N, C-alpha and C positions, 0 to 999 in steps of 0.2 A: 542708582544711576544720568547718564549724560544719555541725552540724545542721538547723539554720535558716536558713544559707546554702543546702544545698543541696535542702530543703524548698523555696526563694522557687524555685531556679531549678530545681528537677522540674515544679513550678506555674507555671515559668515557659516553660517546655517545651508541656508540655502547653495552653496554651493558647495557642501556634504555633501549634502541630499543626492547633487548631482553626479557628483563623484561615484558615488555607493551605488550605483547604478539606476534610478526610480527610472519604473517604468515609460516610456513614450520620449525620454530623455533624446535629442537628436547625438549620434556618435562627435559630431562637431563642435557643438557644445559640452559636451561632456570633454573634449580634450580643453577646449576652451579656458571649460573651470576649470581641469589640473593646469593650465598652462599660468596660473594669474592666484594675486595674494601668499594667502598664509601655504595655499600649494604651489608655486613659485617653487620650478629648479634656480636648486642654491648656486649648478652651474651650468652657466649659460650654452658655453662652447667645449667640443671635447673630444678627446681623439682614443680611437675606435681604432686597435691593433687588426689590421686582419693579412692573412695570406693568401697567395693567386693560389684559391680553391673554389668550385662551383658554390658551395651552399657558405662563402663570403655575398651572397646576394642580396640578402634581407635587409644586412647591415650599411652595405652601398647606397642600395636601393633606395634606404630610408632615408638617404644625405638624397639618392643625384632628384629622386620623387617632390625633395624638397616636405616629405612628412613629421618629419622631424622639428621643422621649426612650428607644425598646427601644438608639438607637447612644451611647447616655449627650450626647445638645444634646436645647438647649428652642431648636428654631428660632421668633424673629419677623420673621414677615413685613410688610415697609414701603413701603405702597404711594407710588410716585416722581410724578412730573408729566408729564416727557420722559426721552429717552437722553439727553440729553446731561445733566441730574441726575442722573441712573445712575452717567454716567459719571463728573462732580466727585469725587461720593457715593464711590463706589471710591477711587475718586484718593487722596481725604482723610482715608479710615481708615472715614468715618461709616457705611457700608455694609460689612462680613462678607464677602456674597456679591450676585452679584447675577442671578439672572430676565436674561437682556442678550442681544442681538443678534451672533452670533456675528465677523462684521465690525467693532462695534465695540471690541470686544475687542482683535483683533489692531491698528486702527489705534490704539488706548494704546498698546499696547506701540513701536511703530515715531515716536508721536508725530506722526497726522494726524488731524488735526480735535480738538489741542487736547494739553495737554505728555505726557510721554513718561515709562508708566509701566510697570517689569515687568509682564509680564501673566500670568497663566495660566485654560487651560481645564482645569475640574473632570471636564464629562462636557455631553454633548449631549445640551437637556432631549426635543426633540419633534425629530419629519420632519413635511414637509405644510403643508397649512392657512391659507398664505396668502390673496393675493386680489388681481385685477389690477380696478378701479374704473371703469366709463365713467358720467358723469352720463348719466341721463332725455336729458337734452340731449342731446348727442349721437350715442348710439343713436337718436332719433326722427330725427335728419339722415341717422341710415344704417351712422355708428361701430361697430360692437360686438366688433371682434376688433382685431389691429394693421394688415390689411391696409388695411380697407376705416378705418380712422383712417385709415391716412395718404394715402388717395386725396381723405377730406375736407380732411385740413390743409394735401393740395398745388392744393384747391381755394378753402379760403374763409382769406383773408389776413388773417390775426388772429393773437394771442397765445395760446396752447394753453397754458396751466399744468398742471406735476403734480408732483406731489406725494410724496413718499416722509419716513421717519420719522426719517433719522437719513444724514450723506452716508458713513461709511462701510460702512451697513450693509446687513441680507441684502437688507431693502425699497427700497431704491436699488438695489439691486445685479441686481433677480427689473425692475423697472424699465426699466433701462436695457436688458438684457437681451432683454427682451422687447420693447421701441418698436424698440429698432437690428434685431433683426431681420427687422421691414416698412421696413426703407431708413432711421427717425427718428430720426436723429442729436438724444437725449435734454441736446445741451447747448444747438445752436444753432436748430434746427428748433421744442422746445419750449421754456419758460422750468418750473425746479424748482426747488421748494420744499420747504426741511420741517419737518413736521409731528405732534408726537405722536399715537400711534395713536387717542385716548380724540377727539379733538376733529375728527378728518376728519372723522364726518359729517354733523359742525354747518359745516364750513369749504365744506365743496359743497354742501348747506339754502341756503346762501349768494350761492355763486353764484364762493365764490375759487378753486376749481380745479375742471377740466375730469373728471379721472381722480386714484385715487390707489390708490401698494399697502403692502395694510398688515398683520394679519395679521384674525384672526376673535379677536371677532364682529365686526368693525366692516365686513367685506364685506358679510355676511348683513344686517343693522345698516338699511344704504343701499338693499335690496330692499324690506324689512318698511316704511322709510319710502319705497318708493315715488319714491327721489331718485335711482337707480344702478341697474347692471347688470354682472355680474361677465363680463367677456369672453376672460379665463384665470384658471381657478385654478395657483397656481406648482407643485402638483404638476404638474400640467398641461409648465410646463418639465421641472421637473429630476423625474422619481419618487423621490421616498424624503429628495429632499433635508435639508444639513443647515442647521437654522436659527437658535433661541435655546441656548443654551448656560447652564449653571451657571459665571460667572468667578469673580472673586479677583483681587488681585494675588499677582505671585511673592514679595514679602517677606509675605506672608499664608500661602500655601502651604509657605514656607522654615519662618516660624517654628511653626506650627502646624499640621505634619504631621497627628497627630490627626485634631482636629476637621475639617478639610477631608477626610478618608476618610472620617468620622463622619457628616458632612453631606451626601456623593456618595452616600454607604452608601442612608441615608434617606429621599435623593430619588429614587432608583435605585425603591428600594420601593416607593415612594407612585404611579410611573410607572409599574410593573405591576400594580399597586394597578387603575390606573385603569383600562388596556386588558382586565382580566376583563371583560367578560360588563359588559351591557349597564344592567343595573342601579347598578355603580358608575361607568356615564357619566350613570346620570341625575343619582347624589347629586351626584358632579363638579359635575353641570350648576349643579345649584342653589344647591352651594354660594356657589360663585365669581359667580354673576349678584349675590350680595349686596352692597350697596353699598359695604359694606369694600374686595371686593376689587374685579371686572369693572361694577358697579353696571349692570348691562341686565337683559335678561327672559331670564326661563329657556329659554327655544322660543327665541334671541335662540342663545345657546349651541347646546344639543343636539342640532339638529338637521343642524348639519356635523359635528359633532363624530362624531355616528351614517354619517356619509357621505352625509344625505339632503340633496345640490343643489340647489335652484332658481335661476333665470341673470337673472330679471326678465322674463322674454322670452319666458316661459311654456315655457319648457324647466326639467323636472328629469327628474333621473339618481342611482343610486345611484351613487357613488365609492369604490371599493374602500381607495385610495390617501389619507382622510382622515386628517386631525390622529395623526399618531396621537406616544405617549408611552413606548415599548419594547421592543414587535412582538418578545418573546420575545428580549431583548437588544438586538434590530437598530439599536436608533433611540438608545442614549446611549450607544457606544467613538468617542472624541474621535478618529476616522478624520486622521491629518495630514495626506492629501489632502483632506478637506472643508478644513479653512484654509485650505491650499496656496488652495484655487480663489478664495479671494478677495482675495486679494491678486492673483489672477490679472487679475480683474477692476479690482482700483484699480491695477493698472499702466494699465490700455487705457484707463481712464477718467483718467489722470495722475495721479488723485490720488502716485504714487510718482512721482519720473522716471526714478529707474530700475528696471532688475531689481534686488531681492533677492535672498540667499542664497533661497533657497523653503523648502525642506525645513530650511534651522540654524532658519530664524523658526519655523516650525511645531512640531519638535521643543523647542524654546524651552519655547513657552504651552501645547501641552498635556499636561495629566500625566500620560498613558499607565499612569506609576509604581502614581498614586492612585489612578487607574481599577480597577484591576486587581483593589487589595485593597481598593475598595472592593466590586466585582462577587467576591469570593471569597463577601464578607459575603452578599454575598446574592443568593448563587448561579444569576450573573448570567452565559451564557455568555460567552465572549472570543474574537473573532476571533483566528483566525493572523496575517493581513498587517493590518500599520496602513495601507492607501491599498486604494482598492476603485476598483472604474472603473463609471461611470456614461455613459447618452448620453441630451445634452438634448435639448430638441422639435424644433432645427435641427438634427439629425445629429450634432451633433457628440459625442466621447466624451470625458469627462475621465477618465482617473489618477493625472497628477500624477508622470506619470514624465518629461516635458519642461513643466517648465511655462513657460518661458520662449519653448520655439517654438510654447506654443500660445498667452500671452496677445499673439502677436506674430502669430496668427494673424487673427484679425476684423479682417474690413474694415472697416466701422465701430467708432472706437477718436478718445479726445482729439486 
């Protein structure tokens, strides 16, 4: 063996030891280690699609703050008009990654609501922070929650229209789950339509829908504009629920594993930055409020990101379970059980005709291996288990252990 080869092997071992997360290694050094040598990102400039929502923040801030450069990549955020557009651009390669609905990625992988494409979830971008909004007209008639809405629908015979953002997406599942909890069939008792998030408020203003489920700031915006009220937040449906993810195709993750790891690490660190203090949250709100990103007022974003909620009916409260991007690393791990939950709801509502192999699908999609590498580079704690247990607001417990039984357990289903 030549001296040069020995030197290279020695250097590589040092780099690998540092990357694994050896005690005492400075995070900046660890990042530099990942960005060079054999671990150097294969593709150094990446295009990441996002929809104008508060929860795109960690993708945007990774770019704006230059965190991406530390990991050897340049993130180019790309503002998209709809989730269907994100789906199509991920599938055809126009986007390398996306800030995307958890259930959309799973739907693509199984060929639901579009062409079938092997997909990958690299990390969870946020927990909590969505809401179900009812129109002020419904609220004036006494419909302010699921139970009172059910009474109004039963007494007033007309067509009620509710909007979600994508057929297999998170907002559709939160909306259907909430309606069904009060005995409202989301397909038979009401009409449900798909509307891109930034268009929700405008459509409610002109009377195109009675209610909608969407991410912030479009729940708060309806209250500020005096056209809607918050009937329930999604964190009150499921505390610390999974929401948006960093998604890419299975092909991209396989072809560019170092790039996937570097981008995941940069966004992990950006999420950590956002969740560190009031000053960072306010800077984030000021940044993403710009027309290049969410295109709304700063106060539409920064109140709920700080947990300061009003419901449009005179009630105000501080919610400790507001939108979180890191939360000590608890947010970002791509739990298999989180992905499997969406599959149980896809089966419940007839989007899947048969039970899939829930665990197999989740294991194919959720790239825990890549996540763990990014976690090592950012000193993010990793949980011991790939499943977690959660209690939803109707008392049901989801732990991923028997998804078939869980999916079949609901009284109201398609």
